[in-house]
N, C-alpha and C positions, 0 to 999 in steps of 0.2 A: 375984300381983303383977305387975300389968303392963308388958311392958317398953317404956322410954321409949325414943324414937326419937335421943336426945341420948346414949344410949348405945352402944357398940360402935361409935366412927364407922369404924375401921379395914374392920368387919364391914359397915358399912353402905356404904362406897366401893366393894368388891368386890363386892355385890349389885349394886347401881348397874349399875358397868363389865359386871356378867357378863349384867346384864339387859339393857343398851345394846347386845351382841355378840348375843346371841339373837335381840333385835328387827333389828338389821340381817340374819343369817340366815334367819331368817323371811321379810323383804323378798324377799332376794334368791333363796329356795327360792320364792316365788310367782309371781315373775316365770319365773323358772326352768320352774317348773310350768305354764305359763300354756297351756292349748291355742289352735290357732288360732283365729281368728274374722273375720270381715269387717262393715263397714260401710259406708251410704251416705254419698252427698257429692249435693245439690240446690240449684238456687237461681237466683234471675232467670224469677221463673215464677208465676201466669200474666199476659200481659199482654193485656188484652184488645183493646187495641187492633191487635194479633199475629193475633187470631183463637184466643188459646191456650187458650182456654175448652173448644173441642171437643179439644183435644188433650192438657191434663192427665187426663184418668181413666186414659188411656192408663198415664202415666209413673207416678200413684198404683198402678194397680194390678201393676206391674210391679216397683215398688220394697216393694210390698207381700206380693206374691209370693213373695219373694227369701227367700234365707236368712240376711240381714244380721241383727247386734244391735241397731242403732239406726240414725239416721242425722242427719245432719247440715245445715242447709239455710243457705246464705250468703249470706242476705239477698235485697233489691228483691221482696216479695210484690205489686206494680204495677209498671206500666210508668212513666215519667219524663215523658210528659203527662198526665196525669189527676188527677182532684180528690183531696185528700187527705182524704176524709169520713171518720170512724169508722165506715161501712161497710166498709171498706177491709180495717183489722184485726179485726173481726168475722167477716168471708169468709175472711180467711187463718187464724185459728183452726180456723175449720168444717175448712177444707183439713185441717191438722194433726190437725187431733181425728179424722179419717178413718183415719189411718197406724196401723197395726196394733203395730210396733214404738215406740218411744221417740225422738223427736223431739226435735233442739236447735237453736233460733230463734238468728239472730245478725243484728242489723238491720241493713238496706243501706240506700244515698241517695234511695231514692226515697220511703220510708215517711218521711223526716222532713228530711234534707238538703235534698230538693227542692222540696219542699214550697211553698217560697215564690214558685217561679215562679207566673205569673199563670192559664198553661195550668193549673196544678196547684192554683188556688183562692187564691192570694196567703194561706196560714196563714204563722203564724210557727212557724218548723223547731224552737223552742226548746220549745215548746208541743206540739206534735208529737212532737219526743222524750218529754217527761215523759207524753204521753198512752201511748207505746211499753213506758214503762216500769211502768206501771199495768196495762195491761190487755193485754201480749204476756206478760207473767210471773207470773201471777196465783197462782205462790206458787212453793215453792222448787224443786220438780220440772220435769222434763222436759214437753214435749206429747207427743201420743198416746194411743191407747186403752191401751197400756202404760207405765207411766212408769218415770222411775229419777230416783234424787236428783243435785242439780246444788249445787255450790258457789257462791255469788254474790259477787260483790266487794263489792256494797251491798245495803242491806236493801230489803226487797219495796216494791215504789213510789217507789223513792228513786234517787239519782244510783249511776251502775254497775253495779245492778242484773243490767243485759244481759250482762255481763263474767262468763262462767260458767267451771266446769272439773269436771272428775270423770276418775276412772281406769276402764279396762277392760282386763281380761287382759293385765297389763304394760305398758300404755301409758297416759300424761296426754294428755286431750285440753282445749283450752283455746278458747273463743268470745270473741271480741274486736270490739268495738264498735267499727270504722274502715271508715267507709264510703267511696265513692266520691263525685266532686265535690272533690276534693282533700283529703278527711277534715273538710270543714268551714271549709275556710281562704278567705277572701276577699281577694284581690291588691289591688285597687283599687276604685276608688268607680266606677267605668264598669263592671267585675264585678257590682259591689252590685246596683245598678238595672238591669241590662241584661235586660229581661222579666221582673224582678221587682219584688213588690209593698215589699219591701225599702226601710227606711231607713238611713241610716249608723249610725244610733242603733243599731238590730238588728242590722247587718253588726258592731259594734264587738263588741256581744252574741256574737255567731257566733263572733269571732274568739278572744275570752273564752275560748269556752264550750272553744275546741279546745284551746287551752292546757291545760286544767286537766284534760280528757278523756286527752289525749293523754298527760298526766304519768301519770294511770292507769292508760291501757293500759298502760305500760310497767312501772309498779310492779308491776302485775297478774302481765304476762309472765313479768317476773324470781321473782316468787316463786312460778309454776309452773314454771319451770327447777329452783327451788330444789324441789318437791316432788316432781319426777319425780326428781331427786339423791338425795333422801332414802327415797326409795321403788326404788331402782335401775331405773328404769324402761328398757324398751331402748328406747323413743323416744316422741317426744310432737310431737302435732298441734295447730298453731295453725291456727284458722279465723278470717280477716274475709271483708270484701265487695270493698272498694275494691281495681281493678287499683293496686298501689303505684308502677307505672312501673319494670318493671327494663329495665335499656341490653338492645336489641336487637344480637346479633351479625352481622345481615343487614348493619348498616349503620355499616359500621366507622367513618366521620368524624364521627359523629354517637351522642353520651351520652344517649338520652330520657330518662336517670332527674334529668335537672340541668334539666331543663322545670320551670318556675314551676307546672304547673299539678299537678306530682306533689311538690311542697314541703313538703303537709301530714303526708306518708308517712316523709320522712327521719331523722329523730331514732328512729321506733321500729322503721323497718327496721336503721338502724346498731345500736340497740341490741340487735335480733334475732341479728343477725349475731355479735355478739360473744358473745351468751348460746349461741350456737349451737356458736363454737369451743371454749367453756369444756366445753360439755355431751359432746360426743365423739361422742355416740350418733346415731341416725337423728333429725333432724328435718324434719317434713312441713309446709310452709307454702300452706294452702291460700283462694284468693280466688273471687273471680265479676267480676262487673262488666262483662267484655269479654265475656261471653256463645259464646267458642270456646275447646274444650277444648287447653289445652297442659301437657306434661308436661316440664319442664326446670330445669335445676341453673344460673339464672343469677348467683349470687351467687360471689365475688365482683363479676366481670366478666363478660364473654364470654372474656376469654383469661385469668382468674386463678379456679382453681375453686375452691369451699368444698366440700369431697365429702360432707359428713354432711348437705347443704341439700337441698331438693327441694321447685319449686315445681309447685304442681297446678290448673291454672285450671279450673273449671268449664265445663259446658254452658248455656246463659241462651236467650229470647227468641230469635229464634223457632224456635230447635234444641232440644226438649224433650227430652232426655237424661237420663242421670244419670250419676254415678260410682259403680261399687264397690271398694272398698281392702281387700284379702285381707291380715291380720297374722297373722305368725309370726315371733314374741320369737326364736326359734331361727337364725333365719334372718339372714345378714349386714346384709340390705338392710330387712328388719323388714317394710316394705309392698312389695305390688305394685298396681298399678294397673292396674285393669279398665275402660274407657268403658265403658256399659253404651247400644246403644242401641236405641229403644225403636219399634216399629212404629207407625204407626196405623192403626186399623181400615179 
């Protein structure tokens, strides 16, 4: 006679509790037993008008010859004043396809947000975003010659497929579509049409797109922190493209984070700060966009530190280099940052 799940409720409850404890212990052991590893960060390249095509091979070779487990590319597969033709994306796929290890792509502003510019060809930015979602994420795996599975917020080819997540070696990694040019927020009618093919209707559509995507981004980020807590991860890495405009400690009388050109980042960054507080463990926030290597602790402000939050800004054109991050979950800091300066032939 088969046992019915309706029998022995007390025993079933005890079994469930035991399984939960075992799962938690197994998760903790998985993090504790994780071996040190490293991963790469790069982006904002190649910019053809800056002559990057001649420099790029050395960067790709440097990354390919390294011992990293994977790399993450934080956006801008082209410069901001060239056309957004379909070949831009196929060329980028070829570039990523030359990478020996898995590479995770995070979109930047030059390949969709800025395509409205007349010198970019006056494209519909939302059509270019839809194109990225269909072309740059051909399946659920990463790009590269060897691949790894990724979680996606959206279905293949649809909204928010570009928001990704995966775990490796006791750390949770998150990719979020939050590009430069104020995260696709248009602040005025003048800004809407300046050197642009946009109409007022297109700008209204852009602002509506921002509101929907920002809500989705925050939800994905929060869910990722919950996943990190559930895994008892030692740290979390959040990668976006846009520079969110942190306050500079060098300018004591002015707070750059209040500038209107960074308004599109404020909601996400405020929520990220809250999640970082509650998480308690190490948070590495990575972005490109400004093209200068920078490593600091900009939150909450220059005079008030959020100790477990670190910002890493990656290199970009015309400085074609990359960043290697060493991970040791048994270390208090978890992440050790190494800028890799690539010598050109």
